N, C-alpha and C positions, 0 to 999 in steps of 0.2 A: 618631661621629655624620656629618660630611660626607662619611665614603666610603659609608653608608647611602643617603643622600640621592642620590651620585651614582649609586650601583648601582641604583638605583628609579631612573634616568633624569631626575632634577630639574636644574635645570641652576643653578645657584649663582653670585649677585649679592655681590662684597662692600659694603656701607657702611664711609664712613669715622664718628668719632668726632662729627667735624662735622654728618653725615647725619644720625645718630641724634641729635643735640642738635635738631635740627629735624624732628624727628618723620617721617622717611625707612625710619624701624623701625616704623610706628605705623599699618600700611595693611590693608586686608583687601580678602581677591578673594570676590567675588559670584557667582553664575549669576545669570539675570536671566532672566523669563519667556519672552525669546526663545532660550534656553538658551546665550548666548552668556556670555562669561566677562569679569568686569570686575573694577577692580584698582581699588579707593576710596581716597583720600588724599588730603592737606589740598595746598594749593597751594605753604604752607611746605615739605614735602617734597617736592614737585613742582620747586619750583624750586631745588634743592638735586640732584638728581640731575644727574650726568654724561648728554651725549648718548649714549654709551654708554651708559652702564643704561636708559634710556629705550628706545634700541632693542630692549634685549634682552629689558625687560618686552614691548614692543607684540610681539614673534615669538610670545607666550604669551595676550595676555590686550588690553582694550580699556581705557587709563588712564582715569580719571573722577574728576577733583581741583575742589574750593572752596576758597576762604576759609573758616579754621575757626581767623580771631585769636583771636578773644574764648573758644573754648574752650581753646585751647589756651594761654592768656595765662590766662585764668582759673579752668580746670577741670582741671590738669594732663597731660590727655590730647591724644588729636588723633580720626582718623577711626578706626580700629578698636577704641577703649576709648567710643566715641559709639554703636556697634552690636553690635548681640545675635545670635550666632549663635544659629538657633532651625532646629530639624531636626525637622521634622515631616514626618510619611508626608502623600504627596501623595492626594487623593482623586477 
């Protein structure tokens, strides 16, 4: 799987178990109406990323983070779980 991602030109950013436990694996990239890419994540996820990981992400997308403490504590999920991926045709 990793080989296929690399063959497709994707850059892989490893995350630790501690980062996973703090929702760093629960992000979603979206495209805005301005056609720019945004990576949506919780503040908890952002806070556990290293400077190197942040710089690598910022080469590809703009990071948007917000406190989702209540959702993460009570809902069992985070940013990606809150957002629906909707693929509708453009009109």
